[in-house]
C-alpha positions as CSV (number, residue, x, y, z in Angstrom):
1,M,-41.2,-45.2,-63.6
2,L,-44.9,-44.9,-62.7
3,P,-45.6,-42.1,-60.2
4,Q,-45.7,-43.4,-56.7
5,P,-49.0,-43.2,-54.8
6,P,-48.7,-40.8,-51.8
7,V,-47.7,-42.3,-48.5
8,Q,-50.8,-42.3,-46.3
9,S,-50.5,-41.6,-42.5
10,V,-53.7,-43.5,-41.8
11,P,-55.0,-46.7,-43.4
12,P,-57.1,-46.2,-46.6
13,I,-60.8,-46.6,-46.2
14,W,-60.8,-50.0,-47.8
15,K,-58.4,-51.4,-45.2
16,R,-60.6,-50.1,-42.4
17,I,-63.6,-51.7,-44.0
18,F,-61.7,-54.9,-44.5
19,R,-61.1,-55.1,-40.7
20,Q,-64.9,-55.2,-40.3
21,N,-65.1,-58.6,-42.0
22,F,-66.9,-61.4,-40.0
23,R,-64.2,-63.9,-38.8
24,K,-66.0,-65.5,-35.9
25,W,-69.0,-67.7,-36.5
26,D,-70.9,-66.7,-33.4
27,A,-70.7,-63.0,-34.3
28,L,-72.1,-63.8,-37.8
29,A,-74.8,-66.0,-36.3
30,D,-75.9,-63.2,-34.0
31,F,-75.9,-60.7,-36.8
32,L,-78.1,-63.1,-38.9
33,D,-80.5,-64.0,-36.0
34,L,-79.8,-67.7,-36.4
35,S,-81.6,-69.9,-34.0
36,P,-79.9,-72.4,-31.6
37,Q,-81.1,-75.2,-33.9
38,Q,-79.6,-73.5,-37.0
39,R,-76.3,-72.9,-35.2
40,Q,-75.9,-76.7,-34.6
41,S,-75.1,-77.1,-38.3
42,I,-72.2,-74.6,-38.2
43,L,-68.7,-76.0,-38.2
44,T,-67.2,-74.0,-35.3
45,A,-63.6,-74.9,-35.8
46,P,-63.1,-75.3,-39.6
47,N,-59.8,-75.9,-41.2
48,F,-60.5,-73.0,-43.5
49,S,-61.4,-69.9,-41.5
50,L,-64.5,-67.8,-41.8
51,N,-64.0,-64.5,-43.6
52,L,-67.0,-62.6,-44.9
53,P,-67.2,-58.8,-45.7
54,L,-69.9,-56.8,-43.9
55,R,-71.3,-55.7,-47.3
56,L,-72.1,-59.2,-48.3
57,A,-73.4,-60.2,-44.8
58,Q,-75.9,-57.3,-45.0
59,K,-77.3,-58.8,-48.2
60,I,-78.0,-62.2,-46.5
61,A,-81.6,-63.0,-45.4
62,K,-82.0,-63.1,-41.6
63,G,-83.0,-66.2,-39.7
64,T,-82.3,-68.7,-42.4
65,L,-79.4,-70.9,-43.6
66,D,-81.0,-71.1,-47.1
67,D,-79.5,-68.0,-48.6
68,P,-77.3,-68.1,-51.7
69,I,-74.7,-65.8,-50.3
70,L,-74.5,-67.4,-46.9
71,K,-74.1,-70.8,-48.3
72,Q,-70.9,-69.7,-50.0
73,F,-69.2,-68.5,-46.8
74,L,-70.6,-70.2,-43.7
75,P,-68.6,-73.3,-42.7
76,T,-71.1,-76.1,-42.0
77,T,-70.9,-79.7,-40.8
78,A,-71.3,-80.7,-44.5
79,E,-67.6,-80.0,-44.9
80,S,-66.9,-83.0,-42.7
81,L,-68.0,-85.4,-45.5
82,S,-65.0,-86.8,-47.1
83,L,-65.0,-88.6,-50.5
84,P,-61.9,-90.1,-52.2
85,L,-62.0,-87.9,-55.3
86,F,-62.1,-84.7,-53.3
87,V,-58.5,-83.8,-52.5
88,A,-56.3,-80.9,-51.2
89,D,-55.0,-79.8,-54.6
90,P,-57.6,-80.7,-57.2
91,V,-56.2,-78.5,-60.0
92,G,-52.5,-79.6,-59.7
93,D,-51.1,-76.3,-58.6
94,G,-48.3,-78.0,-56.6
95,C,-46.9,-79.6,-59.8
96,S,-46.8,-76.3,-61.8
97,R,-44.6,-74.1,-59.6
98,P,-41.2,-73.1,-61.0
99,S,-40.9,-70.9,-57.9
100,P,-43.0,-70.6,-54.7
101,K,-45.0,-67.6,-56.0
102,L,-45.2,-68.6,-59.7
103,L,-47.5,-71.0,-61.5
104,H,-46.9,-71.9,-65.1
105,K,-49.6,-74.2,-66.5
106,Y,-50.5,-72.8,-69.9
107,D,-48.5,-71.6,-72.9
108,G,-48.0,-67.8,-73.1
109,R,-49.0,-66.9,-69.6
110,V,-48.0,-67.3,-66.0
111,L,-49.8,-66.8,-62.7
112,L,-48.1,-64.8,-59.9
113,I,-49.2,-65.7,-56.4
114,C,-49.1,-62.2,-55.0
115,T,-50.4,-62.8,-51.5
116,S,-52.2,-65.3,-49.3
117,A,-54.7,-62.6,-48.1
118,C,-58.1,-62.5,-49.6
119,A,-61.2,-60.3,-49.3
120,M,-63.3,-63.3,-48.4
121,H,-63.1,-67.1,-47.9
122,C,-65.3,-69.0,-50.3
123,R,-66.0,-72.5,-48.9
124,Y,-65.3,-74.2,-52.2
125,C,-62.0,-72.4,-52.9
126,F,-59.6,-74.8,-54.6
127,R,-56.6,-72.9,-53.1
128,Q,-57.7,-73.1,-49.5
129,N,-54.9,-75.7,-48.8
130,F,-52.2,-73.9,-50.9
131,D,-48.8,-73.6,-49.4
132,Y,-48.2,-69.9,-49.9
133,E,-44.6,-69.6,-48.7
134,V,-44.9,-65.9,-48.5
135,N,-42.1,-65.3,-46.0
136,E,-39.8,-64.0,-48.7
137,K,-40.7,-60.3,-49.6
138,G,-40.9,-59.1,-53.1
139,F,-41.1,-60.9,-56.4
140,D,-37.5,-60.7,-57.7
141,N,-37.1,-64.4,-58.3
142,E,-40.4,-64.6,-60.2
143,L,-39.7,-61.5,-62.2
144,A,-36.4,-63.0,-63.2
145,L,-38.0,-66.2,-64.4
146,I,-40.6,-64.3,-66.4
147,A,-37.9,-62.1,-68.0
148,Q,-36.0,-65.2,-69.1
149,D,-38.9,-66.7,-71.0
150,P,-39.9,-64.6,-74.1
151,S,-42.8,-67.0,-74.8
152,I,-44.7,-65.4,-71.8
153,H,-46.9,-62.5,-73.0
154,E,-49.4,-62.3,-70.1
155,V,-49.0,-62.2,-66.3
156,I,-52.0,-63.1,-64.1
157,L,-52.1,-61.6,-60.6
158,S,-53.8,-63.9,-58.2
159,G,-53.5,-65.2,-54.7
160,G,-55.3,-64.9,-52.3
161,D,-56.4,-61.7,-53.9
162,P,-53.9,-59.3,-55.6
163,L,-56.1,-56.3,-54.4
164,S,-55.1,-57.2,-50.9
165,L,-51.8,-55.6,-51.7
166,S,-51.3,-51.8,-51.2
167,N,-51.4,-49.5,-54.2
168,R,-47.7,-48.8,-53.6
169,T,-46.8,-52.5,-53.8
170,L,-48.9,-53.0,-56.9
171,N,-47.4,-49.9,-58.5
172,N,-43.9,-51.2,-57.9
173,L,-44.9,-54.6,-59.3
174,I,-46.4,-53.1,-62.4
175,H,-43.3,-50.9,-62.9
176,N,-41.0,-54.0,-62.7
177,L,-43.2,-56.0,-65.1
178,A,-43.1,-53.0,-67.5
179,K,-39.4,-53.5,-67.9
180,I,-40.0,-56.9,-69.5
181,P,-40.6,-56.2,-73.2
182,H,-42.4,-59.4,-74.0
183,I,-45.2,-58.8,-71.4
184,K,-48.2,-57.3,-73.3
185,R,-51.1,-58.1,-71.0
186,L,-51.7,-57.9,-67.3
187,R,-54.7,-59.7,-65.7
188,F,-56.2,-59.4,-62.2
189,H,-58.2,-62.2,-60.7
190,T,-60.1,-60.6,-57.9
191,R,-63.2,-61.0,-55.6
192,F,-62.4,-57.7,-53.8
193,P,-64.8,-55.4,-55.7
194,I,-67.7,-57.7,-54.8
195,G,-67.1,-57.5,-51.0
196,I,-65.2,-54.2,-50.6
197,P,-65.7,-52.1,-53.8
198,E,-64.0,-49.2,-51.9
199,R,-60.8,-50.9,-52.9
200,I,-61.1,-49.4,-56.3
201,D,-60.1,-46.0,-55.1
202,N,-58.7,-43.0,-57.0
203,D,-55.1,-44.0,-56.4
204,F,-55.7,-47.5,-57.7
205,L,-57.5,-46.1,-60.8
206,S,-54.6,-43.8,-61.4
207,L,-52.0,-46.5,-61.4
208,I,-54.1,-48.7,-63.6
209,G,-54.7,-45.8,-66.0
210,K,-50.9,-45.3,-66.4
211,A,-50.0,-49.0,-66.8
212,P,-48.3,-49.8,-70.1
213,F,-50.3,-53.0,-70.8
214,Q,-53.8,-54.0,-71.8
215,I,-55.4,-54.7,-68.4
216,W,-57.9,-57.5,-67.9
217,F,-60.0,-57.7,-64.8
218,V,-61.6,-61.1,-64.0
219,I,-64.1,-60.8,-61.2
220,H,-65.9,-63.6,-59.4
221,V,-69.6,-63.4,-59.0
222,N,-71.8,-66.5,-58.5
223,H,-75.2,-65.0,-57.8
224,P,-76.9,-61.8,-58.9
225,K,-77.7,-60.9,-55.2
226,E,-73.9,-60.3,-54.8
227,L,-74.1,-57.2,-57.1
228,D,-75.2,-53.7,-56.3
229,D,-75.1,-50.3,-57.9
230,E,-71.9,-49.2,-56.1
231,I,-70.0,-52.3,-57.2
232,L,-71.1,-51.9,-60.8
233,E,-70.1,-48.2,-60.7
234,K,-66.6,-49.1,-59.5
235,L,-66.2,-51.6,-62.3
236,H,-67.5,-49.0,-64.7
237,A,-64.7,-46.7,-63.6
238,L,-62.2,-49.4,-64.7
239,Q,-64.0,-49.8,-68.0
240,K,-63.6,-46.1,-68.6
241,L,-59.8,-46.8,-68.5
242,R,-60.1,-49.4,-71.3
243,V,-59.9,-52.2,-68.8
244,M,-61.7,-55.3,-70.0
245,V,-63.9,-56.7,-67.2
246,L,-65.0,-60.4,-67.3
247,N,-66.7,-62.6,-64.8
248,Q,-66.1,-66.2,-63.8
249,A,-68.6,-68.1,-61.7
250,V,-68.6,-71.6,-60.2
251,L,-71.6,-73.8,-60.6
252,L,-72.8,-74.5,-57.0
253,R,-75.5,-76.7,-55.7
254,G,-78.3,-74.8,-54.1
255,I,-76.8,-71.4,-55.1
256,N,-76.9,-70.9,-58.8
257,D,-77.9,-74.2,-60.3
258,S,-81.2,-72.9,-61.8
259,V,-82.0,-71.4,-65.2
260,S,-83.6,-68.3,-63.6
261,T,-80.6,-67.5,-61.4
262,L,-77.9,-68.1,-64.1
263,K,-79.9,-66.1,-66.6
264,E,-80.4,-63.2,-64.2
265,L,-76.7,-63.2,-63.4
266,C,-75.5,-63.3,-67.0
267,E,-78.0,-60.7,-68.1
268,T,-77.1,-58.3,-65.3
269,L,-73.4,-58.6,-66.2
270,A,-74.0,-58.2,-69.9
271,N,-76.2,-55.1,-69.2
272,H,-73.2,-53.5,-67.6
273,G,-70.7,-54.4,-70.2
274,I,-69.1,-57.3,-68.2
275,L,-68.6,-60.5,-70.2
276,P,-69.9,-63.7,-68.5
277,Y,-66.6,-65.5,-69.3
278,Y,-66.6,-68.8,-67.5
279,L,-69.0,-71.0,-65.6
280,H,-66.6,-73.5,-63.8
281,Q,-67.5,-77.0,-62.9
282,L,-66.6,-77.3,-59.2
283,D,-63.0,-78.1,-58.5
284,R,-63.1,-81.1,-56.2
285,V,-61.4,-79.7,-53.2
286,K,-61.7,-81.6,-49.9
287,G,-64.7,-80.5,-47.9
288,A,-66.7,-79.2,-50.9
289,T,-68.7,-82.3,-51.9
290,H,-72.0,-80.7,-51.0
291,F,-71.5,-78.0,-53.7
292,E,-71.1,-80.3,-56.7
293,V,-73.6,-80.2,-59.5
294,P,-73.4,-83.2,-62.0
295,H,-72.0,-82.4,-65.5
296,C,-75.3,-83.4,-67.1
297,E,-77.2,-80.8,-65.1
298,G,-74.7,-78.1,-65.9
299,I,-74.9,-78.9,-69.6
300,A,-78.7,-78.7,-69.5
301,L,-78.5,-75.3,-67.7
302,I,-76.2,-73.9,-70.4
303,Q,-78.4,-75.3,-73.2
304,E,-81.4,-73.6,-71.8
305,I,-79.9,-70.2,-71.2
306,T,-78.4,-70.4,-74.7
307,K,-82.0,-70.4,-76.0
308,Q,-82.8,-67.3,-73.9
309,L,-79.7,-65.1,-74.2
310,P,-77.5,-63.7,-76.9
311,G,-74.3,-65.7,-77.4
312,Y,-72.0,-63.1,-75.7
313,A,-74.1,-63.4,-72.5
314,V,-73.6,-67.2,-72.3
315,P,-70.5,-68.3,-70.3
316,K,-68.3,-71.1,-71.4
317,Y,-68.9,-74.1,-69.2
318,V,-65.5,-75.4,-68.3
319,Q,-63.5,-77.6,-66.0
320,E,-59.9,-77.4,-65.0
321,I,-58.3,-80.8,-65.1
322,A,-54.8,-81.1,-63.7
323,G,-52.2,-81.6,-66.3
324,E,-54.3,-80.5,-69.3
325,P,-52.9,-77.7,-71.5
326,S,-56.1,-75.6,-71.1
327,K,-59.5,-75.4,-69.5
328,T,-61.7,-78.3,-70.8
329,L,-65.0,-77.3,-72.4
330,L,-67.8,-79.4,-71.1
331,M,-70.2,-78.5,-74.0
């Protein structure tokens, strides 16, 4: 069994930082010096609550709504626009659940819904309407299903965000997965390091370093402004443990739909050994119509950055289509 992280009498630093997240629109508006006129466009009672780490809020330009970080997190009246093709479950998660906490869409891998908690709430999140059903503690049922299917070689930890779980809980989960001989890879899908890099603490690094799998870390960065030296240093600490770090971004109107922004993002990631893995076409979740970029514009963007960057720095432009056996390449 993996050594247990020590029991802490006080919450770890990352949890204390997590409690500083902006969760009230008026507090964020005050922090950003938004005018009364600018506040009129804020959706004050959204269906999907505001949740923004202080670190990201400190990177937002004051006195404007036209900031690429702010646009990702501030609920606005644009979310009230409803179109028929924008639905609650655009990727078909509800049809791929052999158990409440397990998704099995693709051959060879399953996705474990570890928690409903997340470091931040992105306004375009395709899982904002997900029925998490997290009342039952533990993952015994899901682990049993994984153990019964030898075709499964990879487990993806998602949520919410798996790094919302304590090191002790993650340690126990990894220990139980290690008992299943056909599991060879463990993947984390996380946004936590981008908002609260302190989550990558020494205890977490220790348990990752002892894990008997190849670990893959898929982070989510849409704009180069989200990154800073401390974040990159924490990710580098994972890379030193032979963890493969990849990025997935979502193509978003008014945020990263320009050649200069995408090129800077991909080049920054590549310069730090992080593979720009996917650029996702927006999942058509209800309330996110204002973020959509047409396919033709996305293709043109990828074609242009392909001319300017080496192949390993160009992400695959993909879309998840419900019922398809894999992501669909758009070019």
